[in-house]
C-alpha positions as CSV (number, residue, x, y, z in Angstrom):
1,M,-8.3,-7.0,1.1
2,R,-11.7,-9.0,0.0
3,Q,-11.4,-7.9,-3.5
4,S,-8.2,-9.0,-4.4
5,V,-7.6,-12.1,-2.5
6,A,-8.9,-15.5,-2.8
7,P,-11.4,-16.5,-0.1
8,S,-9.4,-19.1,1.0
9,L,-6.2,-16.7,2.1
10,V,-7.0,-15.1,5.4
11,L,-5.4,-11.8,5.4
12,T,-5.1,-9.5,8.7
13,F,-3.6,-6.0,8.2
14,A,-2.7,-5.2,11.8
15,F,-1.2,-2.6,13.5
16,L,1.4,0.0,12.9
17,T,3.7,2.3,14.5
18,G,6.3,5.0,12.9
19,S,6.0,8.6,11.5
20,V,3.6,9.9,8.3
21,H,6.3,7.8,6.1
22,F,6.0,4.6,8.3
23,A,9.8,4.5,9.6
24,G,10.3,3.8,13.3
25,S,12.2,2.1,15.7
26,Q,10.9,-1.3,15.2
27,D,11.9,-5.2,16.8
28,S,12.6,-7.1,13.6
29,S,13.4,-10.4,16.0
30,M,9.7,-11.0,16.5
31,G,9.0,-10.7,12.4
32,G,6.6,-7.6,13.0
33,M,4.1,-9.2,15.2
34,S,3.0,-7.7,18.4
35,M,-0.2,-6.3,20.3
36,A,-2.4,-4.2,18.8
37,A,-1.1,-0.7,19.0
38,N,-3.1,0.9,15.7
39,T,-5.1,-0.3,12.8
40,L,-3.9,-0.8,9.5
41,F,-6.4,-0.1,6.5
42,V,-5.3,-0.6,3.1
43,A,-7.1,0.5,-0.3
44,Q,-6.3,-0.6,-3.5
45,L,-8.1,1.7,-6.2
46,D,-9.4,1.4,-9.5
47,A,-12.2,2.7,-11.8
48,K,-14.7,-0.5,-11.0
49,Q,-15.6,0.6,-7.5
50,V,-16.8,4.1,-8.9
51,V,-20.4,4.5,-8.4
52,G,-21.7,5.3,-11.7
53,G,-18.8,4.1,-13.7
54,S,-15.3,5.8,-14.9
55,A,-13.3,5.0,-17.5
56,S,-10.4,5.2,-16.4
57,S,-7.5,2.8,-16.5
58,A,-5.5,4.6,-13.3
59,T,-4.8,2.4,-10.2
60,G,-4.0,3.4,-6.6
61,T,-2.6,1.7,-3.6
62,G,-3.0,3.9,0.1
63,A,-2.1,2.5,3.7
64,F,-4.2,4.1,6.5
65,V,-3.2,4.0,10.1
66,L,-5.7,4.9,12.8
67,D,-4.3,5.1,15.9
68,R,-6.2,4.9,19.5
69,K,-6.4,8.6,19.8
70,H,-8.4,8.5,16.6
71,A,-5.4,10.2,14.7
72,V,-5.2,9.0,11.1
73,Q,-1.8,8.9,9.0
74,Y,-1.6,7.6,5.8
75,S,0.3,7.3,2.6
76,L,-1.2,6.8,-1.2
77,T,0.5,6.3,-4.8
78,Y,-1.6,6.8,-7.7
79,Q,-1.1,6.6,-11.2
80,G,-2.4,6.7,-14.8
81,L,-5.5,9.1,-14.1
82,D,-6.9,10.6,-17.4
83,L,-6.6,14.2,-16.0
84,S,-4.8,16.3,-13.8
85,T,-6.4,15.7,-10.1
86,K,-8.6,18.0,-8.6
87,S,-9.0,16.4,-5.3
88,I,-8.6,13.2,-3.3
89,A,-10.8,12.6,-0.2
90,L,-12.1,9.8,2.3
91,Y,-15.9,9.4,2.2
92,N,-18.1,7.6,4.6
93,F,-20.1,4.8,2.9
94,D,-20.0,1.1,1.8
95,K,-19.6,-0.5,-1.5
96,G,-22.1,0.8,-4.3
97,K,-23.2,4.4,-3.2
98,N,-21.5,7.7,-2.4
99,G,-21.3,9.0,1.0
100,E,-20.4,12.2,2.8
101,A,-17.0,13.5,2.6
102,V,-15.0,12.8,5.9
103,K,-11.5,14.4,5.3
104,V,-10.2,16.5,2.5
105,L,-6.4,14.6,1.6
106,C,-5.8,17.2,-1.2
107,G,-7.7,19.8,-3.0
108,P,-9.9,22.4,-2.3
109,G,-9.3,23.5,1.2
110,A,-6.6,21.1,1.9
111,Q,-2.9,20.5,0.8
112,P,-2.7,20.9,-3.4
113,C,-2.5,17.5,-4.9
114,P,0.6,16.5,-7.1
115,S,0.6,18.4,-10.6
116,G,-0.2,15.8,-13.2
117,N,-1.9,12.2,-13.4
118,A,0.1,10.7,-11.1
119,G,1.7,11.2,-7.6
120,T,2.3,10.4,-3.8
121,I,0.6,12.2,-1.1
122,S,1.0,11.4,2.7
123,G,0.1,13.3,6.1
124,N,-1.8,12.9,8.9
125,F,-5.4,14.3,10.8
126,E,-6.7,13.8,14.1
127,R,-9.5,14.8,16.2
128,G,-10.6,18.0,15.4
129,D,-9.9,17.9,11.4
130,S,-13.2,18.9,10.1
131,R,-15.2,16.2,11.0
132,A,-14.6,14.5,14.5
133,I,-13.0,10.9,14.4
134,D,-15.7,10.0,17.1
135,N,-16.1,6.2,18.3
136,A,-19.1,6.1,15.8
137,L,-16.9,6.8,13.1
138,V,-14.0,4.4,14.3
139,G,-16.7,2.0,14.0
140,E,-17.2,2.4,10.1
141,F,-13.6,2.5,9.7
142,D,-13.9,-0.9,11.1
143,S,-17.0,-1.7,9.1
144,G,-14.8,-1.2,5.8
145,R,-17.4,1.6,5.0
146,I,-14.8,4.6,4.7
147,Y,-13.8,5.0,1.1
148,V,-11.1,7.1,-0.7
149,E,-11.8,8.5,-4.0
150,I,-9.6,10.4,-6.6
151,V,-11.5,13.3,-8.6
152,G,-10.2,14.3,-12.0
153,S,-9.8,17.8,-13.1
154,D,-13.3,17.5,-14.9
155,G,-15.0,17.0,-11.6
156,K,-15.6,13.7,-12.0
157,P,-14.5,10.3,-10.0
158,Q,-11.4,8.9,-11.5
159,I,-10.6,5.6,-9.0
160,R,-12.1,4.6,-5.7
161,G,-11.1,1.9,-3.2
162,Q,-12.6,0.8,0.2
163,L,-10.3,1.0,3.1
164,E,-9.9,-2.6,4.4
165,H,-9.1,-4.6,7.4
166,N,-9.2,-8.2,8.5
167,G,-9.7,-8.8,12.3
168,A,-9.0,-12.3,12.3
169,M,-7.5,-13.2,15.4
170,V,-4.6,-15.0,13.7
171,M,-0.6,-14.7,14.0
172,V,0.5,-12.4,11.0
173,A,3.7,-10.4,10.4
174,N,2.7,-7.1,8.2
175,Y,5.2,-4.9,6.5
176,T,4.4,-1.3,4.7
177,V,7.3,0.2,2.3
178,N,7.7,3.5,1.0
179,L,9.5,3.6,-2.5
180,S,12.0,5.9,-3.9
181,P,14.3,5.7,-6.7
182,L,17.4,3.6,-5.9
183,P,20.9,5.5,-6.0
184,G,22.6,6.2,-9.2
185,V,19.1,5.6,-11.1
186,D,17.5,8.7,-13.1
187,S,14.3,8.7,-11.7
188,K,12.0,10.7,-9.9
189,G,9.5,7.8,-9.2
190,T,7.4,6.9,-6.0
191,G,5.5,4.3,-4.4
192,T,3.4,2.8,-1.7
193,A,3.6,-1.2,-0.8
194,V,2.2,-3.6,1.7
195,V,3.4,-7.2,2.6
196,S,1.3,-9.3,4.6
197,E,2.3,-12.6,6.0
198,T,-0.4,-15.1,7.6
199,Y,0.6,-17.8,9.4
200,L,-1.4,-21.4,8.9
201,P,-1.7,-24.3,10.8
202,G,0.3,-27.2,9.4
203,G,3.2,-24.7,9.2
204,K,2.2,-22.7,6.1
205,T,2.3,-19.1,5.3
206,S,-0.1,-17.1,3.2
207,V,1.9,-14.1,1.6
208,F,-0.1,-11.0,0.1
209,Y,1.6,-8.0,-1.5
210,A,0.4,-5.0,-3.4
211,A,2.4,-1.7,-4.9
212,T,1.5,1.2,-6.8
213,V,4.0,3.3,-8.5
214,A,4.4,6.5,-10.1
215,G,6.6,8.9,-12.1
216,T,8.7,5.9,-12.9
217,S,10.9,5.7,-16.5
218,G,8.3,3.1,-17.3
219,A,5.5,0.3,-16.0
220,P,6.8,-1.7,-13.4
221,T,7.7,-5.5,-14.4
222,N,8.8,-7.4,-11.5
223,A,9.4,-6.7,-7.5
224,S,11.7,-8.5,-5.4
225,L,12.2,-9.2,-1.7
226,G,15.8,-8.8,0.0
227,G,18.6,-6.1,-0.5
228,T,20.2,-4.3,2.8
229,A,20.9,-1.0,3.8
230,T,24.0,-1.2,1.3
231,P,23.1,0.5,-1.7
232,P,24.9,-2.0,-4.0
233,E,23.0,-5.0,-2.7
234,R,19.5,-3.2,-3.6
235,A,19.4,-4.8,-6.8
236,F,16.4,-7.0,-8.3
237,T,17.2,-10.6,-7.4
238,P,15.4,-13.2,-9.6
239,Q,15.7,-15.8,-7.1
240,A,13.4,-13.2,-4.5
241,A,11.0,-12.5,-7.3
242,L,7.4,-12.2,-5.9
243,P,5.6,-15.4,-7.6
244,Q,1.9,-14.9,-8.9
245,L,2.7,-11.7,-9.6
246,K,0.0,-10.0,-11.5
247,L,0.2,-6.5,-13.1
248,N,-2.4,-4.0,-13.5
249,L,-1.1,-1.2,-15.8
250,S,-2.9,2.1,-17.4
251,R,-3.6,2.7,-21.0
252,D,-0.3,4.4,-22.1
253,R,1.8,2.0,-20.3
254,Q,4.5,4.5,-20.4
255,T,4.8,5.1,-16.6
256,G,3.9,3.9,-13.5
257,G,1.4,0.9,-12.6
258,S,0.1,-1.4,-9.9
259,L,1.0,-4.6,-9.2
260,S,-0.3,-7.4,-6.6
261,G,-0.1,-11.2,-5.8
262,S,-0.6,-13.9,-3.5
263,Y,1.3,-17.2,-2.7
264,Q,1.5,-20.1,0.0
265,V,5.1,-21.5,1.4
266,N,6.6,-23.3,3.8
267,T,7.0,-21.9,6.7
268,A,10.3,-23.5,8.3
269,A,11.7,-24.1,4.5
270,P,15.6,-22.2,5.0
271,N,14.7,-20.6,1.7
272,A,11.2,-19.7,2.3
273,L,10.3,-16.3,0.4
274,L,8.9,-14.7,3.2
275,A,9.7,-10.9,4.4
276,S,10.2,-12.0,8.0
277,R,12.9,-14.3,7.0
278,V,14.9,-11.9,5.3
279,M,14.3,-9.1,8.0
280,R,15.8,-11.7,10.4
281,E,18.7,-12.4,8.1
282,S,19.5,-8.8,7.3
283,N,19.2,-7.6,10.6
284,G,16.2,-5.8,10.0
285,Q,17.6,-3.8,7.0
286,S,16.0,-5.6,4.2
287,G,13.4,-3.7,1.2
288,L,11.4,-4.4,-1.5
289,V,12.8,-3.4,-5.1
290,I,10.6,-2.5,-7.7
291,A,12.3,-3.6,-11.6
292,T,11.2,-1.6,-14.7
293,G,11.8,-2.0,-18.4
294,R,14.8,0.6,-18.2
295,Y,16.3,-1.0,-14.9
296,P,15.6,-4.5,-15.0
297,K,18.2,-4.7,-11.7
298,G,15.7,-2.0,-10.0
299,E,14.3,1.6,-10.2
300,L,12.8,2.2,-6.9
301,Y,13.6,0.5,-3.8
302,G,11.9,1.0,0.0
303,A,13.1,-0.6,3.4
304,L,10.3,-3.2,4.8
305,V,8.8,-1.5,8.0
306,P,7.1,-4.0,10.5
307,V,3.6,-3.2,11.6
308,K,3.0,-3.3,15.0
């Protein structure tokens, strides 16, 4: 996540087990920390990364999981494109240049892309699906040389983002979130989010979070940790609002948007705003709430799924 995090913040997006939607049986007692099984790569998409430039104000967040058998599972949410979506694909090259296609996620030769200028796609592919994910290509993933790009209906790239991970040998707890409307809310919104905790010397924890939502009743305004499996308790909580939040909205500001931020807390503090803490206190049944202007108490909710 080099482009969105201060240099002093060490982040490790490590390992994930679960379904295409990142659900699965997880042990919350260890705060999401375990030995490596699969590698999680996170992409934050915008126009600035498009080679040759793009005037789009769209944004996106994607989570891609590469397992030991060279299979990839993914979830990606984008919003605010100027045009409808023609294709979304992974390519092989570093920042600043275009590379060859690795895998078409939607569009010609693959599943249809969502209609309109926003949406969420998810799926999986493995060795033998178009280009083989051999050891050389795995090395390209690990080196941050794989990127995802969204092309509009005019055939021009709109937004792009490198798949990033940090292999630093530090203690971390990572979570993925798939967002959907809260019960009783009139919304067709979807979203993808990531929360990462890095445990530093001196009893401090650095937290990074990022999310993109699409199809909501309005732009996101805030986010909070907490809630339980009981729907009435999933409301946005000001006391648990994620600090240092930065919004990145498209030009129309009518629906959807991206948010991200980072902050540091005392790990031992009883009310430290940590996903690992709220997961322990809720017996592994906590989540992330996204508030909007129309629904200040929360429009979208998604369970925190520990990354292993």
